[in-house]
N, C-alpha and C positions, 0 to 999 in steps of 0.2 A: 359059052357065057349066058347067062340069063340077062334077057335087057326087060329095063319097066317102061310100060308106057309114062309119056310128059301128064297125057288125060287120064290115067288110071284114079281112081278117087278123087275126081275133080271139084266136087261138091265140096267133099272136104277141105280141099285145099283153099280151093278161097273162102269158105270160111273160118279157116284158121287166117289164114291174111289179114281179111274185117277183122277178127278179134284181135288180132296182135297191132292193128291199127289203131282200134279203139282202146287197147289199153295203153297205148306209146302215148295218143290224146291226154288220156287221162292222166299218166303220170306225169306228162310236160304241165299241164294244165295246175295241177297241183304244188308242183314245186316252182314254175315259175308262171302263177298267170296274169292274164290280160284285164286290166281296169285303167281306168281316167283318173287324171289330175287337173288341177288347175288351178296356173300361173297367172299372178294377177298385174295388173298396170306393167305391160309389153309393150313398150313406143313403137308409133305408127310412121313407118318412111313414107313419105311421099315421094311417087317417081313420075316422070315424064310429065313434070308441071310446067315444063316449060310452055307446053299448048296452053298453057294461058299468062306464063307472063311474056313472052313473044309479042302478044298481043296488045302487051301494054297495062296489062289488069295485074290484080295481084287477089289473093283467095288467103281465107283463112277457114280453119276449122269451127265448124258450130259446135260447141260442145267438148268433151275429152279427147286429147288425141291418142291416150292408149287403150288398150283391149284386154282383156280377158283371154285368155287361151286354155283350152281344154283338150288334152292329151290324153289317147287312147293307144296304150303300149303295155307290155308286159312289166314285170316286176322291175326286173332288171335293169331294162331300161328308164324305168319312170324313176330308180333309184339314183341313175347317174343324171339325167337327164335336170339342168337348172335352167334359169329364168335368158339367160345371158345367151344359151345356145338358141334361143328361139326367135326367130324373123318373121315381122309383121310387114308388111306394103299394103299399100293403095295404088294403084297404078292410074294417074288422072286421065288417063287413053279409056279408062274401062267407064268414067262416070257417066251418069246419067243425066244427061243436059236437063229433062225436065225437075227430077228431086234434087239435083246434087248430090246423089249418094254415088260412092263410088265403095266396092266391095274389098274386104281386106282378106288378103290372101295372106298363111301361113305356112313357113318353111322352116324343115328343123337339118340344114346340109349335116350335120356330124352324126345324124343317128337316121341317114337318109335309107328309108327300106326297114329300120328295125322297128318302125310306129307304125300301128294300122290307120290313125287318122288325129289330124291338132285343126280343133275350128275357132276361129274366132269371137266374141262376145262383147260387143254387139260386131254385128256380119257385114258391119257401114259402116265408114266414117261418113258426113256430112257437111260437103262444101259451099262455101259462100264465095261466089264471084262477086268483084268487085273494081270498081275505079282505084287505081293509085295514085297518091298523092304525097307529100313532101312536107314538114314542118321545121323551122329555125326554132331554136330554143335558147335562151342565155342561160348560163349553168351558174348557179351558185353554191357556196361549197357547203357541206352540211359535218359536223365531228361528231363521232361515237365516244365516250369514257368523256375522261379526265386526266390532266396535263398532271404531273408530279405535285404531294403539295409544296407549294410558295412559289407555285409556277402558275402562268394566264397565257392565256392564246393574246398575241398581238393581230398583226397583218395577216389576212387568208386570201390568194389567189388562185387561180381555177387557169389550168392551161389544158384547151384552148376555151375559153370564154364560151362559144354558142356549139350546139351541135345541130346536125341535121337528120332528122329521122323522117324515115320513107317505110311505107306501108297500106293498109287499107285505110280509105279515107274516113270510115267508122270507127275506128281504131284511134286515129289520130284525131278526130274532135273530143275524147277523153281525155287527153295529154292537157294539162293545164302548167306543169312547171318540171325542168329536168334538175338533180341538182347532182355535183360532185362527191360521194360519201367516202369518208377517211374515220379512221380510228384512230384516237391519239392516245388514247390509257397509256397513264404513267412517263409521257414523254417529258421531255427536260432541255431539249435542245431543237432548235429549229430544221424542222429535215422539207423534203421533198419528195410525198407520198404517192404513190401510187390510189386510184380513187376508183371507186365502182360505181358509174350511172344505172339512176334511179330516178322514174319517172313516177310522178302523180295527181293523179285525178283533180276536180275543183277541192274535193272534202277532203284532200291530205289522205286517202289511199293512194297505195300501192300499187302501180301498173305491172302486168307481165309482157315482158320484151319478145317472149316466141314467137312471135308472127312481124315483129318489124324491124325494122336495119338502121345500122346508123353511120356515120363518116367518120367514126373516130380509129377504123385500121388497127395494127397491132400496137402501135403507139401509147393508146388509150387514151385517160383521164390522169394530168400528176395537178398535186394538191403541193402546192407552197404552205407551211404553214411555220410562222415567228412564234418561239417561244420565247417571252418574257419573264423574270425573275421578279417577284413581289417584295414589298420591306415596309415596313411600320416606320417611319420619323418623326420626331418632335418637330410643331413649326413653334419656333422662337420669333419674336420682335424687338426691333432696336429703337427708340425714338428722338428726335432733334426736340431743340428747342427749353426754354428755362419755362415754368411757371409763374404764376404771377409771384411778386412780393409776400411775401408769408407764408409762403403754399410749395412742394415739394413734391417733385416727382418719386414713385416707391414703388414702383414697378407693373410688370405686362403681364396681364393673362389674355389667355389666346384661346377660344374654343371653334372647333375640336382641339386638345392637347396635340395630337398626331393624326399622320394621315399615311393612307396605302399610297405608294410609289411602284412601280415597275419599268424596269428596262432590262440592260443584256448586264450578264456579270460582270464587264468590265466598266460600264457605267454607273454601275451600284457597286459599286468596292469602295468609294471615297464619299458616298454620299451619309452621313450622318445627323443631319436636320435639313430643314428648309428654313432660311433666314429671310425675315420681312427687314429689309434696310432702315433705318433711319429716315430716309427721306418721306417713308409713306407713314408717317406718322410724327404730327407736329402737334407740343404741347405748349409751345408758345402764350406764355399770359394766362394760361388755362387755372382758374380754382375750382376746378372740378374734375373728375375722370370723363379723360377723351376715348369716346367709342367710336370706330370707325369696321367698316365691313370690305374685306380688302380679298380680292383676288390673288391668288400668290401662284398662279399658272407663269407669268413672269419671272417667277425666282427660282424656276424649277430649273435643275442644271441641264447641259446640253445631254439630250439623250436621253431623259426619263421623262415621266408621262406620271400623270395620277389613274391610278384603277379606276376612280369614277369620276368621270369627266363633269359628270353635272355637280360634285362635290366640289366645285374649285375654291370656294368662299372660305373667308373664314371670317369668324369676331372676334376684334381685340379691343382690349378693354387697358389706355394709360393709365393707372393709380395717380392724381395727383389729390393730396390732401395738405392742409392745415399743419405747419410744424407743430412738433407736438402732437399730433396725433398719428395714429394708425388703424385700417380697414382690414381684418381676416376674413376670408370666407373659410368655412368650417362643414362640413357634410354631416349631416343630419347622422346617418350611421357611425359616426365615430364619437357621438356624443356617449357618456356613462351613462345607465340605468340605475339609480339609487331604488335599493328599498317595494322593488314592485312584485305586488301579488302575488301570491305562488299560483293563483286559479286562473291569471288573468296573462293575455301577452302584447307586446304591441308594435303597430303598424302605422307607415309611414308612408309619402309618397317617393318611387324610386330617385336617387340622386338630389332628396332636396339638400338642399343648403340654410344657412342662417349667415349671418353678417354681424360680425363685432365690432366695435368702434373702439377703441383706445384711445389715451391721453396720456400725458406722464413725459418723463428725461425719454430726449428726442434716442439718446445714444442705447437705451434699455430697450425702446420700442420697436429698435432694428434687428434686437438678436431675441426678442422677446417669442417665445414657444409654446401654444397653446393645445400640441397636440393630445396631453393626459390631463388637462385639466378643467376638462366643461364637462358638464354631467348635469343631471334631472333628480330631483328630489318624488319621488313617485310614492309616499307614506302616505299622502292622504289622496290617492287616487285610489278606491278600491271596489268602484263598480264599471261597466263597460259603458263605454261614451268617448268625445271627439272633446278635445282640452288642447288650453293654450297654458304651456307649462313654463314658469318661467327657468331661466337656465343660469347655473352657476355656474362661475369661472375663478377658477384659483391664479392670481395674479402676482408677480412678486413685489417689492413695497416700492411705491413711486409709481404706481403706474395704477390707471382707473377705467372699467369700462365706462363710458361716456353716459350709456341709457341704458336701462331693461331689456334684455332680451327676451323671447319666448319661443318657445317651439311648438307648434301644432302636432301630438300625437292620439292616434285611435287606441284605444282600450281593448279588447276582445275579450271573451271567455278563451283558456287555454285549451284546445283538443287532446283526446284523449292521446291519441298519437304523433308524437312529435320524429321527423326522419332524422335531426340533427340539434344537438345541445344549443341553447340558448345564443351566443354573439356568431357562433361559423354559420347560422341560420340567418340572423339579422345579415350580419356585411357580406353574404352572397345574394340577398334576392331583396334589401330594403327592404322598406315593409309601406304599406299601401291602405289608405282608409278605406274605411266600412267595409259597404258590399262590393267596390270598385274592385279589390284585392283580388287578383289573378293569381298571383304565388302565393307560398306558404312561410310566410318569414314566421319566425319562432322570437318570443322576449325573452329577455332575458333574466332569467329566474333570479328569486333573491341570493341566495349563497354567493353567485356571482356577483351579485351588485355590492356585498358586503366583502367579497374580497377586491374588488376596485376600489371601495372604498377606502379598508385600508393601506392599498398602495397609492391613491390619491394622499393620505396624512402622511404616507413615508416623504411623497414628494415635497410635502409643504415643510418638513422636519428639516427636509434639508435644505429648500432654500432659506 
């Protein structure tokens, strides 16, 4: 058998080996090339920090406590690699005490040996070592959102009432107050809610707590929120005593007519009004209206409070008039505007009123209704300006107006575009005088005036 020596054509064999290796490298790199990829915001874990804390000191990171990591690896590794696979650590034992710099080490345990290199940017964290301190702060409750419509927040309490914060003295100096924050959006029942601790500086800016500790433990913070139902109820008043001879009590007016109250559903269930007792208003021997300012707080049912505790007083007027007379107060907005020029619109003070005093048969006066019987004739007012216009009142036979009454109206040129027609806007916005007008009330148009005039004639015919 013919034998071949290994060294025969050795040069060609070596060249073939080198060429095949080179070719393999080319194929590998073309198919799975090595490249770099950057991963941002990788958190740095500080180890061996007991070197500082065992001495009773604390530390804080100057600047960011995250780094970017540049990984050099082949395409396959880079495609599968995620930020969660990367671990960045800073060992306090390696800190340069003169500069406070601690080198950041990067490891990727799941891909150990499968990547060429991984470097942190920046390469170091800067640590500042400080004396430790503590600060005790009282806690206040803060709420986000609004309760369900028709409900409001009642009493609020925080547990615990105080919190102790420990950390670097420089950080503690920045803390001005502490709050327990909860979300109450849509709440309609009283509840005890878990709260988040929030720290603020003197300017109201929220502070980070990464390098601070507190004594709240696992229980954390709780806030007890009382949710109360709101309700609007009228205020009514009774009177005591008898007016002077020849005079009579004709009724009470209360301003404001209603108030907002709050309480539990059970407490508010049967409350339909707030009644001022007769003992609070005495009209004995009175010959004119009796006016009093009364605090209604004592007359609230048990468990019921005012929504606005600063508005606890009402003005009560007990009307006392001569027998055979009656005074009626009427909103200017309810006066009919007859014969208003098509080029003009009317302005008047919001909630403006006029008082009309009538005399006649007492029985007829008691049933007198003038809600649709008061008007003004604007046919003689064709130019813009402010006028005192006589008021016309249609009353039944046997009743008369004791004196002429005027109402102050301001006429202005009508704007080209009106969002609503005549009386609707007038009733919604009222009217205002001249240049002080802030809303845009409409005047009543002439056709409306004619229509109202017709209604007025029908009323007279019926009477």
